[in-house]
N, C-alpha and C positions, 0 to 999 in steps of 0.2 A: 725698719720701716718697709724695706722691700720685701722682707720675709712675711710681714703682716699682710701686705697687699697680695702676695702670692697665695697665702692661706685663704684670704677672703675670696680671691678669684677661684681657687680650687673648690671652696665650699659652694660658691655660686654656681660653678659649672656642674658640680655633683647634684645640687638642688634642681637645676634645670633638667638634667638627665633623668632624675627620678620623676619629675613632673611629666616629662615627655613620655616616659614608659607608662605612667599611670593613665595619661590621656590616650595613648595608643591602645592600652588594655581596655579602657572604657569604650573607645571607638569600635574595637573588634567585637566586644560584647554586645554593643548596641547594634552593630551590623549583623551579628549572628541572630539577635532577637528579632530584628526587622525581617531578616531572611526567613526565620521560622514563622513569623506572623504572616508574611507574604504568601507562604506556601502552607498555611494552616489547613486549608481544605484538602490539599494533597495528602497531608499526614492523616487527616480524619478518614479519608477514603482508604488509604493504605492500612490503617489500623481498625477499620470497620466501625468507626464511631459515628453512627447515623445521626444522632441528635445534634452533634456539633456540626457535622457536614450540612445538615438541613438549615441550621441557624446561619452559618456562614454564607450559604447560597442565597437565602432569603435576604440577608443584609446587603449583599452585593452580587447579583447574578453574573456580573462580568468575570468573577474569579474562576468561573467554569472554563473561560477561554485563556487562562494563564498557564504557561508552560513552566515547569520547575527546572531545577539544575540538572535533573536526570533526563530532561527532554521529553517529559510526559505531562499530559493534561490530567485533571482529576478523573476523567472517565477511564483512563488507562489503569489508574490505581484501583478504581472501583471495580473494574472488570477483573483485574488480577487477584483481588481479594474476594471475588464472587459476591459483590454487594448489589443485588438486584434492585432494591429499593432506591439506592443512590442513583443508579443509572435511569430508573424510572423518573426520578426528580429531574435529572439532567435532560432527559428526552422531552420534557415539557417546556424547556427553554426555547425561545425563538431562534437562537443561534445554534441550536443543536445540530451537530454534524456526526452521524453514525460512522463515517468513514475517516475521521481525523486520524492522522498518522503521527506516531511519536518519532523521536530521533533515530530509533532503531528500525523504523519501517513497519511497525506493527500497528494495526487498527484494533479498536476495542473488540471487534468480532474475532479477529485472529487470536487475541489473548483469551477471550472467553472459550473459544473452541479448543484451546490447549490446556485448560484447567479441568480438574475433576468436578463433576456435577455443575457444569456451566451451561447446561441446556436451556435453562429459563432465560438467561441473559442472551444467549444466541437467538432464541425465538423473539425476544423483545427487540433486539437490534435489527433482525431481519424484518420485523413488522414495521420498523421505522425507516425502512428503505436501505439498510446496509447491504453492501456488496458481500457475497460470501467470500470467505478467506481464499478459496481456490480461484475465484474470479480475480481477486486482487493480485494474487501470486502469478496467475497466468498473464495478466496485463503487464506485470513487471518482469516477466520472463525469468522468474526465480525458480529454477529447476530443483535446487536443493530443498527449498521449503516445500515445494509441491510434492516431492518424494516423501518428505516427512509427514505431510498431511495424509497421504495415501497409506503410510505405514502406521498411522495412529489407530488406536482401538477405541471406538469404531473408526474406520477410515473415512476420509473425506469422499464425497460423492461427486463424480464428474457429470452427473445427470440432474443437477439442480439449476434452475433458471434464476436470473436476477430480475429486477423490476423492469428491465428492458426486454425481457424475454430471451435473454442470451445465456447460453451455456459458457463455461470457461473456454471451450473450444473456439467460440466466436472471438473471444479476447485474444487468445494465442494466435489465431489466424490474422487478426487485425494488426498485431505487432510484428508478425513475420517470424515466429519462432517454430521452426520445424521440430526440434527436439521436444518442445512443450506439446505441440500438436500430436506427436507420436505417443507421448506419455499419456495424454488424455484419452486418445483412442484405445490405448492398451487397457484403460480403466473404463471402457464401455461408454464413452461419450457418444451421444447421437451425432452422426456425421452430417446428416441432411436436414436437421431441424432448422426452422426459420425463427428469427426473432420478431418483435412486434412490427419491424419495418419490412418483414418478409425476406430478409437477407439470411442466407446460409453462411457457414464458415467459408465456403468457397467464394461467395460474393465479397466477403470482407478481404480475403487474401488477394483476389484479383484486383479489387478496387484500389488497394494499397500498393499494388505492383510487386508484391512479394513473390519472388521466384523468377527474377529476370536480371539481366546484366545491362548496365547503363549503356544506351546507344551512343553516348557521346565520348566513349573511350577509344583511343586510337591504337595504342600498342598492346602487345600481349601482356607486358608487365602491368600496364594500367588495368587491363581486364582482370588479371589474376588478383590484383590488389583491391578491385572494386566489385567483385562478385557479391551480389546481395545474398548474405547468408540466410538460409531458410528454405528456399524453393518450396514454399508452403503450398502454393496452388497445385504444383505437381504431386507433392506428398498426399494432399487430399484426394486428388484424382486417382492416384494409385490405390488409395484406401477405399475407393468406391463412391466418392462424391458425385452426385448427380449434376449434370450440366443443363438439364432441361427445366430446372426450377426457376421461376421468375419471382422477383421481389415485388413489393407493394406498388412500385411504379411501372411494373411490367418488363423489367430488364432481366435478361439472363446474366449469369455471372461473367461470362466472357465479354459481354457488351459493356461491362463496367471498367474494362482495362483503360488505364489513364492515357495510353497512346497506342499506336499501331505496333511499335516495337515490343511492347509488353505482350500484346496478344499473339504476335508472331512467335515470340519466345515460348510462350505456353503451348501453343499449337505444335511447334516443332518438337519440344521436349515430350509432349504427350504422344506424338507419333513415334518418337524414338523408343518410348516405353511400351508401345503397343496399346495405347489407350485411345478408345474412340470418343470423339467429342461430338 
């Protein structure tokens, strides 16, 4: 009797195990199918299937704003597979963002600029207000990528303005990166050009206070630890930045210093470097 019960219990346990495995397999298969369906437009973009891409987009425009497991939106895959028509369709969406970034920090324009024969997509994205890749890289102070862009054939240009009338140099000055500023100047960036607000790179550098030491530090150790890396205003002045240019509001660059300490620092360093202000 006990043996019979043991056999029945064993059979029941085995039966349950089999069903659990079958259910798990079905669940995994369903999950996989749902995942594939969820990212069908990404696959269509990646594989260059325009008709499928267009059908999916028409059925649900919101799928264009969906990020896949690789951290990319459909537009990133469309750019990497050089699908101009797909990006044209996406650009007609109200939610279109030409500067959307994937999880690796790449914009569609950066991707298009890195592929062969991607000029048409680059032109389209720029016409839709995209920041140039170099502007983006300068604003993120990514020297490695900036060097790669300059090493490309053809190389990136430091003499292209964005929709705000800014060169990459304006961006680098605003974020306080002396190495980026020097790299851009080495590649012939205009140093005294004004953006649509009349601001030069020097205006941006001074307004942000880049190139000074915090006036609130008391010890030498504190000062060494809190020196603002960059000294961008001084670097620009050494490179020939003009101090007599006014912005659209009539301000000289030095007049935009956030406080007296910043201005005194710049004036003192300029004097030490033999620069006339």
